[in-house]
C-alpha positions in Angstrom: 40.8 10.2 -17.9 38.1 8.2 -19.8 36.9 5.1 -18.2 38.7 1.9 -19.1 37.0 0.1 -22.0 34.7 -2.8 -20.9 35.8 -6.3 -21.8 34.0 -7.8 -24.8 31.3 -10.4 -24.6 32.9 -13.8 -24.1 31.4 -16.8 -26.0 32.5 -20.4 -25.6 31.3 -23.4 -27.5 31.1 -26.9 -26.1 31.2 -29.5 -28.8 29.4 -32.8 -28.3 29.6 -34.5 -31.8 28.4 -37.9 -30.6 24.9 -36.6 -29.7 23.7 -35.1 -33.0 20.3 -34.0 -31.6 22.2 -31.3 -29.7 23.3 -28.8 -32.3 25.2 -26.4 -30.1 26.0 -25.7 -26.5 27.5 -22.3 -25.8 28.1 -20.0 -22.9 28.3 -16.2 -23.2 28.7 -13.3 -20.8 29.7 -9.7 -20.6 28.8 -6.3 -19.3 26.1 -4.0 -20.7 25.1 -2.3 -22.8 24.1 -5.3 -24.9 21.2 -5.7 -27.3 20.6 -8.4 -29.8 18.4 -8.0 -32.8 15.0 -9.6 -32.9 15.4 -13.0 -34.5 14.2 -16.6 -34.6 15.8 -20.0 -35.4 14.8 -23.2 -37.2 15.9 -25.1 -34.1 14.8 -25.0 -30.5 16.7 -23.4 -27.6 16.9 -23.5 -23.8 18.5 -20.3 -22.6 19.5 -20.2 -18.9 20.7 -17.1 -16.9 23.8 -18.1 -14.9 24.9 -14.8 -13.5 23.6 -11.2 -13.5 20.4 -10.1 -15.1 18.9 -9.1 -18.4 15.5 -8.3 -20.1 14.1 -10.9 -22.5 11.6 -9.9 -25.1 9.3 -12.3 -26.8 5.9 -12.0 -28.5 4.4 -12.6 -25.1 6.0 -9.5 -23.6 9.1 -8.3 -21.8 10.6 -10.3 -18.9 13.2 -9.3 -16.3 15.3 -12.4 -15.7 18.0 -13.3 -13.2 19.9 -16.4 -12.1 17.8 -19.5 -12.4 15.5 -18.1 -15.0 15.3 -19.9 -18.3 13.3 -19.8 -21.6 12.4 -22.7 -23.8 12.0 -21.3 -27.4 10.5 -23.5 -30.0 11.6 -23.2 -33.7 10.4 -19.9 -35.2 9.7 -18.1 -31.9 10.9 -14.5 -32.2 13.0 -13.1 -29.4 15.8 -10.8 -28.4 17.6 -9.8 -25.2 19.1 -6.6 -23.6 21.5 -5.9 -20.8 21.5 -2.3 -19.5 24.6 -0.1 -19.3 25.1 -0.8 -15.7 24.4 -4.5 -15.9 26.1 -7.8 -16.5 24.8 -11.1 -17.7 26.2 -14.6 -18.3 24.0 -17.2 -19.9 24.0 -20.6 -21.3 22.3 -21.7 -24.5 21.5 -25.3 -25.6 20.3 -25.6 -29.2 18.7 -28.8 -30.2 16.5 -30.6 -32.7 12.9 -30.4 -31.4 11.1 -33.7 -31.6 11.7 -34.7 -35.2 14.1 -35.3 -37.9 15.6 -32.0 -39.3 18.9 -30.9 -40.6 21.3 -28.9 -38.3 21.6 -25.2 -38.7 24.2 -23.8 -41.0 25.6 -21.0 -38.9 29.3 -20.9 -40.1 30.5 -19.6 -36.7 29.3 -22.8 -34.9 30.9 -26.1 -35.6 27.9 -28.4 -36.0 28.4 -32.2 -36.5 26.5 -34.1 -39.2 23.0 -35.0 -38.1 21.7 -38.5 -38.2 18.1 -38.7 -37.2 17.0 -41.5 -34.9 13.5 -42.5 -33.8 12.4 -41.3 -30.4 10.5 -43.4 -27.9 6.7 -42.9 -27.7 7.0 -41.2 -24.3 9.5 -38.7 -25.5 7.4 -38.0 -28.6 4.5 -37.3 -26.3 6.7 -34.9 -24.2 7.5 -33.0 -27.4 3.9 -33.0 -28.4 2.9 -31.4 -25.1 5.6 -28.7 -25.2 4.8 -27.9 -28.9 1.5 -26.3 -27.9 3.2 -23.1 -26.6 6.2 -21.6 -28.6 7.7 -19.7 -25.6 7.8 -21.0 -22.1 9.5 -19.5 -19.0 10.7 -21.4 -16.0 12.3 -20.3 -12.8 14.2 -23.1 -11.1 17.1 -22.9 -8.7 18.5 -26.1 -10.1 19.4 -24.6 -13.5 22.9 -23.4 -12.7 23.8 -26.9 -11.4 22.1 -28.4 -14.4 24.2 -26.3 -16.7 27.3 -27.1 -14.8 26.6 -30.8 -15.3 26.3 -30.3 -19.1 29.5 -28.3 -19.5 31.5 -30.6 -17.3 30.8 -33.3 -19.8 33.3 -31.6 -22.1 36.1 -32.9 -19.8 34.8 -36.5 -20.2 35.9 -38.8 -23.0 33.1 -38.7 -25.6 31.1 -41.8 -26.5 27.7 -43.4 -25.9 27.7 -43.0 -22.1 28.3 -39.3 -22.4 25.6 -39.1 -25.1 23.1 -40.8 -22.7 23.9 -38.3 -19.9 23.4 -35.4 -22.2 20.1 -36.8 -23.4 19.0 -37.3 -19.8 19.9 -33.7 -18.9 18.1 -32.3 -21.9 15.0 -34.4 -21.1 15.2 -33.4 -17.4 14.9 -29.7 -18.4 12.2 -30.3 -20.9 10.2 -32.3 -18.4 10.5 -29.4 -15.9 9.1 -27.0 -18.5 6.2 -29.3 -19.0 5.4 -29.4 -15.3 3.2 -26.5 -14.1 4.2 -27.1 -10.5 7.7 -26.2 -11.4 6.8 -23.6 -13.9 5.3 -21.3 -11.3 7.9 -21.9 -8.6 9.8 -18.8 -7.5 13.2 -18.4 -5.9 13.2 -17.8 -2.2 14.1 -14.1 -1.7 12.6 -13.7 1.7 10.8 -15.7 4.4 7.3 -15.2 3.0 8.3 -16.2 -0.5 9.9 -19.3 1.0 6.7 -20.1 2.8 4.8 -19.9 -0.5 7.3 -22.3 -2.0 6.6 -24.7 0.8 2.9 -24.4 0.1 3.4 -25.2 -3.6 5.6 -28.2 -2.8 3.0 -29.4 -0.3 0.2 -29.1 -2.9 2.2 -31.0 -5.5 3.0 -33.8 -3.0 -0.5 -34.2 -1.6 -2.7 -33.4 -4.6 -4.1 -37.0 -4.8 -4.3 -37.6 -1.0 -5.6 -34.5 0.7 -8.6 -32.1 0.1 -6.0 -29.3 0.4 -8.3 -26.7 2.0 -7.2 -23.1 2.6 -7.1 -23.8 6.3 -4.7 -26.7 5.7 -2.5 -24.7 3.5 -2.5 -21.8 6.0 -1.2 -24.2 8.6 1.6 -25.3 6.3 2.5 -21.7 5.6 2.3 -20.7 9.3 0.1 -17.7 8.6 -3.6 -16.8 8.6 -6.0 -17.7 5.8 -6.3 -14.1 4.7 -2.6 -13.5 4.7 -1.9 -16.7 2.8 -4.5 -15.8 0.2 -3.0 -12.3 -0.3 0.6 -13.4 -0.4 0.0 -16.6 -2.5 -2.0 -14.6 -5.1 0.8 -12.0 -5.3 3.6 -14.6 -5.8 1.8 -17.2 -8.0 -0.8 -15.1 -9.8 -3.9 -16.8 -8.4 -5.5 -17.7 -5.0 -4.6 -21.0 -3.4 -7.9 -22.6 -4.1 -7.7 -21.7 -7.8 -4.1 -23.0 -8.0 -5.1 -26.3 -6.5 -8.0 -26.7 -9.0 -5.7 -25.7 -11.9 -3.1 -28.3 -10.9 -5.8 -31.0 -10.6 -7.1 -30.2 -14.1 -3.6 -30.3 -15.5 -2.9 -33.6 -13.7 -6.1 -34.9 -15.2 -5.1 -33.7 -18.7 -1.8 -35.7 -18.3 -3.7 -38.8 -17.3 -6.2 -38.5 -20.1 -3.6 -38.0 -22.8 -1.0 -40.5 -21.4 -2.8 -43.4 -19.8 -5.8 -45.7 -20.4 -7.3 -45.0 -16.9 -11.0 -44.6 -16.8 -12.6 -41.2 -16.2 -13.8 -42.5 -12.8 -10.3 -43.5 -11.8 -8.9 -40.1 -12.9 -11.6 -38.2 -11.1 -10.8 -40.2 -7.9 -7.0 -39.7 -8.2 -7.4 -35.9 -8.5 -10.0 -35.8 -5.7 -13.1 -34.8 -7.5 -16.3 -35.8 -5.7 -17.7 -37.7 -8.7 -17.0 -38.4 -12.4 -19.9 -35.9 -13.1 -18.3 -33.2 -11.1 -14.9 -33.9 -12.7 -16.4 -33.7 -16.2 -18.1 -30.4 -15.5 -15.0 -28.8 -14.0 -12.8 -30.2 -16.8 -15.0 -28.8 -19.6 -15.2 -25.4 -17.8 -11.4 -25.2 -17.6 -10.5 -26.6 -21.0 -13.5 -26.2 -23.2 -13.5 -29.9 -23.9 -15.1 -32.9 -22.2 -12.7 -35.6 -20.9 -13.6 -37.9 -23.8 -13.1 -35.1 -26.3 -9.8 -34.2 -24.8 -8.6 -37.8 -24.9 -9.6 -38.2 -28.5 -7.7 -35.0 -29.5 -4.6 -35.3 -27.4 -4.1 -39.0 -26.7 -0.5 -40.2 -26.8 0.6 -42.3 -29.8 0.4 -45.6 -28.0 -3.2 -44.9 -27.0 -4.2 -43.9 -30.5 -2.6 -47.0 -31.9 -4.5 -49.2 -29.5 
């Protein structure tokens, strides 16, 4: 007898009409084979894998994704996904207006409320400015399934301004995670050595401004030798521990330069460079710009206005 036919892909929409910046919240899932056509949207998306696995394709390459993986796709970013014949994937999609006033999409299969643009705070505009520099971003975060559960449970709550505030907070929580490189390179703990690398990354983030973070210190945190730490950390994160620490210091300095009025000497001290001159040389080598050039180009609106 032939195999029983596989159940169709299930799609469910969650309407939140009182928060017009969110255009659509939907959850879909089903067995393979599945393949979507390459496409893009005039709105932004956060796509989260909730169960199973799939392959995501963007202009940056092909990515095998599993539970806890997510993509932030800015308007116009081409993408498509595939689930192989033996696979299964359930995912959540949040479609939203990205950082400005625009009309909602006109997909007739999705009930979209009327959009009424409202001004965003300066800090939120800066977050969107930061994210807009890269059209596709990938993030692995164990908290994504719980985050998605919080959003969908809001459907059971009476709509109104308080629900809208919670939805906005959840959306900004995810966007802030995409903007944070310490989270962006975090991997799920699949074995003991991977969990040790996670502890090292967490330790670096927590002590970036207070410790020199030598390889010996990080090896102690990981509970392994310097050489073993370097090999394993490079495999999991994509760069040696020392390079990762320096990259995170430069990124922290970029955030301070663009979002605060702190002096270059204060920033250099906070990210533990030995002197403002050392900071300036390292910063230009990493970004191609001096700290003053970077601040002029990327300063947040409230700094430019002042």
